[in-house]
N, C-alpha and C positions, 0 to 999 in steps of 0.2 A: 164743427165750426172751423172755418178757414183761418190761416195765420193772420190775414188782414182783419177779419172780424174779431179775432182775439185781441189784436192790438187796439182796435177801436173800443172793445169792451174794457180793456185795462185802462185806457185813457179816460173813459167815462167813469169807471169806478173811482179813479183818483180824483176826478172832478167832484164826486159826491162827498168826499171826505170833509171839506171845510163846513159845508152846510149841515151835514149830519152832526158833526162834532159840536158845532156852535149851538145847535139846538139842544144838545145834551149838557153842554158846559155849565157848571155852576161853581161859583167861588174861584179860588186860584190856589196854585201850589208853587213852591219854590223849586227851581231846577237850575242849580248853579247860581249864576247872578241874574237869571231871567225869571220873571214872574209869568207863569203859564196858566191860563184858565183851565180848570179841570175839564177833561173830555175834549179839549181842543188840541189837535196834533201840533207839535212844535215845528218850527221852521226847518230844523235839522231832519225831522221825520219826512216832511213833504219833499224836501230837497233830495233825500236818499231815494224816495219812491220815483221822483221824476228822473233822477239819474238812472235808476233801474229800467224805467220805461224806454229811455233813450238807448241804452245798451241792448234791450230786448229787440227794439225795432231794427237795430244794426246786426241782429243775430249773434251778438256776443253774449251768449246765455250764461257762461260762467261768471262774467262780470255783472250781469244783471242779477244773478243769484246773490252775489256778494253784496250788491247795493241794497237789495231787499232785506237781506239779513241785518244790515246796518240799520235800516228803517225799523225793523222789529226790535232791535236793541233800544232804540229811542222810545218806542211805544209798544211793548209786548202784549198789550191788551187790545190793540186795534186789529180787527180781523182783516182789514184790507192788506196789510203787510204780508200776512200768511197766504192770502188769495193770490197776490202778485207773485210771491215766491213759488207757489205751486205751478203757476203758469210757466215760469221760467224753467222750472225743473222738468215739467212735461216736455217743453220745447227742446230741452237738452237730452231727452230720452230716458229720464229717470221717473218712471211711473210710480214706483214705491214711495219715493220721497214726496212726489207731488200729492199723492193721496194723503200722506201724513200731514202735509201743510194745509191741505183743504179741510181735513177733519178738524184740525186745530182752529182754522178760520170759522168753521161751522159752530164750534163750541163758543167762540168769542162773539159771533154775530148775534145781535138781539133783534127783537121785533121792531125796534126803533129804526132799524136799517133794512127794511124789507127788500129793497132793490139789490143791495149787496148780497144779502143772504140768498136771494133768488139765483144770482150768478154762481154762488158757491154750490148750491144744490144742483144747478145745471151741470157744472163741470164734474162734480162727483158722479152723477149719473152717466155722463158721457165717458168718464174714465172706466167705469164698470163695463161698459160696452167694449171699449178698447181692450180690456183684459179678458173679454169673452166670458165674463161671469154673468150669464144671462138672467138667472133668477134674481141675483143681487141688483143687476142693472134695472130690471123691471120694477123692483121694489123702490129703487132710488128715484126712478122717474115718477113713481106714484107720490113720493114725498115732495118732489118738485111740483107736481100737479096740484097737490093739496095746498101747498104754499101759494101757488099762483092763483088758486081759486079763492083763498082766504084773503089775500092782499091784492086787490085790483090795482093798487098804486105801485106794485113792485116792478112793473115793466116786464113781467114774465109772459110766456106764451103757453097756455094750457094745451093748445092744439099740437104743439111740438112734442110734448110729453106723451100725449095720446098716440100720436103717429109713431113715436119710437117704441112704445109698448106693443103696437100692432106688428111692427117689424120684428121685434124680439119674439113675439108669440109665433110668428112664421118660422123664424130661425130655429127656435126650440122644437117646433113640430117636425121640421125637416131633419134636424140633427137626431131626433129620436128615431125617425124612419131610417136614416142612413146608418144608425148604430146597428140595426138588425142586419142590414146588407153587409156592413163591415165584418160583423161576427160570422156571417155565412162564408165570406171570402177567407177569413182566418181559419175557419173550420175546414174549408176545402183544401187550403194549402197544407194544413197540418195533417190531413188525412191522406195526402199523397195523390189525390185525384188530379188528373191533368187539367191545366187551365189554359193551355194554348191550343187552339183548334188546328193549328198547322203542324202540331207535333203529336205523335202517338202517345197514348197514356203510358206511363212507366210501368214495368211489370211489377206484380205484387208477389 
């Protein structure tokens, strides 16, 4: 996913918040002097997310991370904040923290938010590929594929998961074949056999 498409995905995810939350909201709760409907993100939460998106678009990733953390403080049960935080952490080069944020987002996301959960599952699978954890990546793409197949309204792309699995299968096959070659090279060097055709073999 390119940086431009990631920004678009982030903006879209943020746009999904009010509609999803309103659909879930029941009753109200007190927060300071404001009455907030249960399940409906507060103004402070949405403002922090929007600020984070602005900072992300400007490539100020540390500031974006700070803004998303503030959003999470306002609503720690909303998976969107963790999803956005993970995007900023990934852009900042911290894959470990991004994975932790997305795993938390995955735990908080429910079946009532199929589109957001699809995005979370997508980035988790993509992250496993970046880490070259091929078997885990393949399994993660299967989870995404299963979700996309189950929820046609999630805006997911089953074909993308299948395509990535095919690529991973090829990579794993080649990596296994190259492992044999690498071992032969290592054995050759370790045994003192000459490896440069322009030089005579060293005496034994």
